[in-house]
N, C-alpha and C positions, 0 to 999 in steps of 0.2 A: 547579792541576789544571783544565784547560779542556776542557770536553766540549760537544758540541752539545746543543740543547734536548732532542732525541729520546734521545740517550745518557744525558743527565742524568736525564730522566723515567724511563728504564728502570732506571737504577742506583738511584734513590731509591724507585721502586715496589718494587723487590726488597728493600730494607732496611725499607720500611714494612711489607711482607708478613712479614718475618722478626720484627719486634718488636711488631707490633699483635696480640698474642695473649694468651691467658690468663696465661702464665707472666710477662708484664710486671708483673702486678699484685702478685706475691709481693714485690717489692722497692720498690713504689711507694706513695705516700701515697693513691692512689685506693683502696687496699683498705679504707680507713676507711668511705667511704660504701658500699662493696661489702657491708658487714655488714647493710644495711638493705634493705627492699623497698618502704616506703611513699614515694611521691614526696617529700613534705616532709621526711621523715627523711633522704632521701638528699641533697637539696639543701643542707640546713642542715649535715649532716656534711661534705659536700664543700666548702662554703664555709669552714668553720672549718679543716679540714685544709689546704686550699690557702693559707689566710691565713698559716699557720705553716710553710709549704713552703719553707724556705730553711735551709741547713746540712746536717748529716749526716742521710741519709734515715732510718736506724734511729731517731735522736732524734725527728725529725718524726712519725714513725708512733707512737712510744711516748707522746710528748706529746698528739698528737691522740686517741689511744685513752684517755688520761686524761680529757680534756674529755668524751668520750662517756659514760665511767664516771660522771663527776660529774652527768651529765644523765640518769642512770638508764638509759642505753641506749635512750632515747626522746626524742631531741632536740626534735622538734616538740611533743610533749606538754609537756615541760619549758619550752620557750620560751613556750607559751600560757598556762602556769599558774604560772611561777615568781614568787614573792614575793621581796621584798628580802632576807629572811632565808635564802632558798634559795641566794642568791648568794654567802654569806660564804665558802664553801669556794674559790671561784675567786680570792679574794685571794691564795692561795698559789701561783697558777699562774705559771710562768716558761718561756718558750722564747726563748732569745737576749734581744732587747730587747722582746719581747712579754710584758708582765707581768700581774699580777692586775688592776690597774686597767683595763688594756686589755680583758681577758677579760670583766670584768664589764660594761663598756660595750658590747661587741660582743653580748652576750646581751640587754641593754636595747634596743639598736638593732634586733636581729632581732625582739624582741617587738613593738616599734613597727611594723616593716614588715609582719609577719604580721597584726597586729590591725587597723591602720589603712591599709595600702597594697596589700592583696591578696596579699602574699607575695613571695619573691624574684623569681620569673619574671615577675610583673606588673610590678615596678619596673624591671627590665632591659628588658622588652619596651616599656614607656612611652617609655624613652629612645631606642629604635631607631626610632620612628614617623618619618613623613615621610621615607622613603627613607634613613634613616640606617643605621649599622652598628654593630659592637660597640664601637667607640670611644665613639659617642654613648650607648650603653646603659651603658657603664662610667661616663661622666661623670654621667649621670642618677642611677645608683644611689648614687654617692658623695655626691651632694648630698642625696639623701633619707636615707642612712645617718647623716649628721651634721646632720640637721635638728632633733634633739633636743639638749638641753644635754649637752655631752661634754668630756672631758678634752682639752686642746690637744694633748697628747703622742701621743693615740691617732690623730690625723689621719695620721700617717706610716705607719700600717699598712694604709690603703686607698689605693691608687695613684691619683695625680691625673694623668690623661692630658692634662688641660688645661695642665698644667706640664710636659709632655713625658716624663713617666715611662714607662717601657717596659711597665709593668703585667703583668710576667710571670706572677705568681700568679693575677691576675684573668683573663687570657687562657687560663690553663691550666683554671681553674674553668669558664669558658664552653665550652672544648673538651669537658671531661667532660660538661656538661649538654647541649649542642646536637648534637654529632656522633653520627650514628646509622648506622654501617656494619655492625651486627649481627656485630662481631668479639669482642664480650664484654669490651672494655675501656671505652670511653667509654659513657655511658648513654644519651644521645639522648633524654632525656625532656622537653626543652623544645621546644616547636613554633613559638614565635613568632619565634624567630631561626633563621636559615639557616646551615649550615656555610660557605656562601659569604661570609657577612658577618664571619667570624671572623678574628682576627689570630694570628700565631705567637707562643706563649710564648717570647720570646727571653731566653736566659740565656747565660752564659759558653760553655757547651758548643755549644748550637745556633749561636751567633754565630760561634765559631771555625770550625765545620765549614761554616757558610754562607759564610763569607769564602773558605775554601780551595776551595769548589766555584764560586765566582764569583757566589753568589746575593746577596751583600752587600759593598758596598765601604766604607760608613760605619764609622769606627773606634769610635765611642761606641755603647754599647747603650742607646739611648734611643728614644723613640716614632718618631723619623724613621727610625731603623734598623729598627724593627718594620714601619713601613710599606714600607720598601724591599724587605726580604726577603719579606714576604708578597706584595707585588706580582710578585716574581720567581716565587714559588711558585704564584701565580694563573696565570701563563703555562703552568705544567705541569698544573694542574688547577683551572680557575676555579670549579668547584662545591664543591671540598673542599680548598682550599690547605693547611690546617693538618694534613691527614692526615700530611704530611711532618714534622711534629714528631717522630713516632715514629722516622723514618728519621735525621734530624739528631741527636736525642738519643741514639739507639742507637749511631750512629757516633761521638759524642763520649764518652759514658760507657763503653760496653761495648767498643768497638774502639779507643778512643784514636786516632781517625782523625787 
């Protein structure tokens, strides 16, 4: 399907408008952080929900909700005050290959981040300094996250962009936190990263649609592909390229484009 840039922009703007609305939340893991109003609760809930966002969406939502219940529906308060005995229940957690050991470490790592590094936004922002973008922010976050003793197996659950991972879930989390178009889906509560710095959360669906529309030629869904498709989208909207995630995802999931 070969469209001119203006035709492509018009087509994708229409789909963005169609899918970027409150009804999107009903079937999406973003509904987990939507249950909260405090900034720290939102970002912790969003981080944990996005971490397990692979597989069947109803299962993702059910398991993310379980995590919130185990944190007494107050994730920030829980993170700040949890003793090791409070973490025992998380030993039972399982979502695909993310298990109890991973869940316990994630809580310990978040506790370290909020107590010693100023919180999630501060850690991502620090990585973005000196004209960096979301890739640098993700790399710095990962380094800080694993700066305390951790199980080796857990490393696979935080994408390593320096090893060319597409970092789909991390890019989705950043989209939630940074984009602020007042359309009631993304939160836009982080101010130290700009929507222009973000990269597309590339998955099977957005990749397939992107290739059909001529936005992406690379066959693998790795960081080089993320970079390529995001650069294509920046030509359509340099200030907010990942708004088209709604369009590409909607076309792939809901329209089987």
